[in-house]
MINU-81104 format. One record per residue (C-alpha): residue number from 1; x negated, y negated, z. Coordinates in steps of 0.1 Angstrom, whole numbers, plus 5000, padded with zeros to 4 digits. Last residue first. Example, Ala and Ser with C-alpha at 12.3 -4.5 7.8 and 13.67 -1.06 7.14 Angstrom:
# MINU-81104
<site><seq>2</seq><east>4863</east><north>5011</north><up>5071</up></site>
<site><seq>1</seq><east>4877</east><north>5045</north><up>5078</up></site>
This chain:
# MINU-81104
<site><seq>69</seq><east>4757</east><north>8142</north><up>8574</up></site>
<site><seq>68</seq><east>4768</east><north>8167</north><up>8606</up></site>
<site><seq>67</seq><east>4730</east><north>8181</north><up>8604</up></site>
<site><seq>66</seq><east>4715</east><north>8149</north><up>8610</up></site>
<site><seq>65</seq><east>4734</east><north>8133</north><up>8631</up></site>
<site><seq>64</seq><east>4738</east><north>8167</north><up>8651</up></site>
<site><seq>63</seq><east>4701</east><north>8160</north><up>8661</up></site>
<site><seq>62</seq><east>4706</east><north>8164</north><up>8698</up></site>
<site><seq>61</seq><east>4743</east><north>8170</north><up>8710</up></site>
<site><seq>60</seq><east>4735</east><north>8196</north><up>8732</up></site>
<site><seq>59</seq><east>4734</east><north>8177</north><up>8765</up></site>
<site><seq>58</seq><east>4756</east><north>8158</north><up>8753</up></site>
<site><seq>57</seq><east>4782</east><north>8187</north><up>8759</up></site>
<site><seq>56</seq><east>4778</east><north>8186</north><up>8793</up></site>
<site><seq>55</seq><east>4793</east><north>8226</north><up>8800</up></site>
<site><seq>54</seq><east>4818</east><north>8230</north><up>8831</up></site>
<site><seq>53</seq><east>4836</east><north>8254</north><up>8816</up></site>
<site><seq>52</seq><east>4867</east><north>8240</north><up>8830</up></site>
<site><seq>51</seq><east>4855</east><north>8202</north><up>8816</up></site>
<site><seq>50</seq><east>4841</east><north>8217</north><up>8784</up></site>
<site><seq>49</seq><east>4871</east><north>8235</north><up>8776</up></site>
<site><seq>48</seq><east>4871</east><north>8267</north><up>8758</up></site>
<site><seq>47</seq><east>4885</east><north>8266</north><up>8721</up></site>
<site><seq>46</seq><east>4891</east><north>8300</north><up>8704</up></site>
<site><seq>45</seq><east>4879</east><north>8336</north><up>8686</up></site>
<site><seq>44</seq><east>4856</east><north>8316</north><up>8668</up></site>
<site><seq>43</seq><east>4839</east><north>8341</north><up>8644</up></site>
<site><seq>42</seq><east>4813</east><north>8362</north><up>8633</up></site>
<site><seq>41</seq><east>4814</east><north>8386</north><up>8606</up></site>
<site><seq>40</seq><east>4787</east><north>8419</north><up>8618</up></site>
<site><seq>39</seq><east>4759</east><north>8411</north><up>8590</up></site>
<site><seq>38</seq><east>4763</east><north>8437</north><up>8560</up></site>
<site><seq>37</seq><east>4766</east><north>8399</north><up>8536</up></site>
<site><seq>36</seq><east>4746</east><north>8370</north><up>8548</up></site>
<site><seq>35</seq><east>4763</east><north>8346</north><up>8570</up></site>
<site><seq>34</seq><east>4763</east><north>8310</north><up>8555</up></site>
<site><seq>33</seq><east>4800</east><north>8295</north><up>8564</up></site>
<site><seq>32</seq><east>4794</east><north>8308</north><up>8598</up></site>
<site><seq>31</seq><east>4764</east><north>8290</north><up>8600</up></site>
<site><seq>30</seq><east>4751</east><north>8298</north><up>8639</up></site>
<site><seq>29</seq><east>4724</east><north>8275</north><up>8658</up></site>
<site><seq>28</seq><east>4713</east><north>8295</north><up>8689</up></site>
<site><seq>27</seq><east>4709</east><north>8275</north><up>8720</up></site>
<site><seq>26</seq><east>4679</east><north>8275</north><up>8735</up></site>
<site><seq>25</seq><east>4676</east><north>8290</north><up>8776</up></site>
<site><seq>24</seq><east>4707</east><north>8312</north><up>8765</up></site>
<site><seq>23</seq><east>4731</east><north>8301</north><up>8791</up></site>
<site><seq>22</seq><east>4742</east><north>8340</north><up>8804</up></site>
<site><seq>21</seq><east>4788</east><north>8338</north><up>8802</up></site>
<site><seq>20</seq><east>4791</east><north>8379</north><up>8798</up></site>
<site><seq>19</seq><east>4797</east><north>8371</north><up>8763</up></site>
<site><seq>18</seq><east>4766</east><north>8349</north><up>8757</up></site>
<site><seq>17</seq><east>4759</east><north>8308</north><up>8769</up></site>
<site><seq>16</seq><east>4747</east><north>8279</north><up>8743</up></site>
<site><seq>15</seq><east>4759</east><north>8291</north><up>8710</up></site>
<site><seq>14</seq><east>4757</east><north>8261</north><up>8685</up></site>
<site><seq>13</seq><east>4778</east><north>8259</north><up>8655</up></site>
<site><seq>12</seq><east>4777</east><north>8256</north><up>8618</up></site>
<site><seq>11</seq><east>4815</east><north>8254</north><up>8606</up></site>
<site><seq>10</seq><east>4837</east><north>8279</north><up>8589</up></site>
<site><seq>9</seq><east>4869</east><north>8267</north><up>8580</up></site>
<site><seq>8</seq><east>4852</east><north>8243</north><up>8558</up></site>
<site><seq>7</seq><east>4836</east><north>8268</north><up>8531</up></site>
<site><seq>6</seq><east>4804</east><north>8265</north><up>8511</up></site>
<site><seq>5</seq><east>4788</east><north>8233</north><up>8529</up></site>
<site><seq>4</seq><east>4797</east><north>8243</north><up>8555</up></site>
<site><seq>3</seq><east>4805</east><north>8214</north><up>8584</up></site>
<site><seq>2</seq><east>4787</east><north>8200</north><up>8620</up></site>
<site><seq>1</seq><east>4773</east><north>8206</north><up>8651</up></site>
């Protein structure tokens, strides 16, 4: 969704499914560069192909222009 202004290698992401593949009714926005001390570290383990995962990425891009700027 966007770039963290403090840590460029830790982007702002939207999580749309849980660890077992269940869909979240509302995507969760997470700034990987803005994690509070003491929180468990969240990292991107791998990038998935939206076509293989059957995800329409365009459905989740609303408002991206404001956050990416």
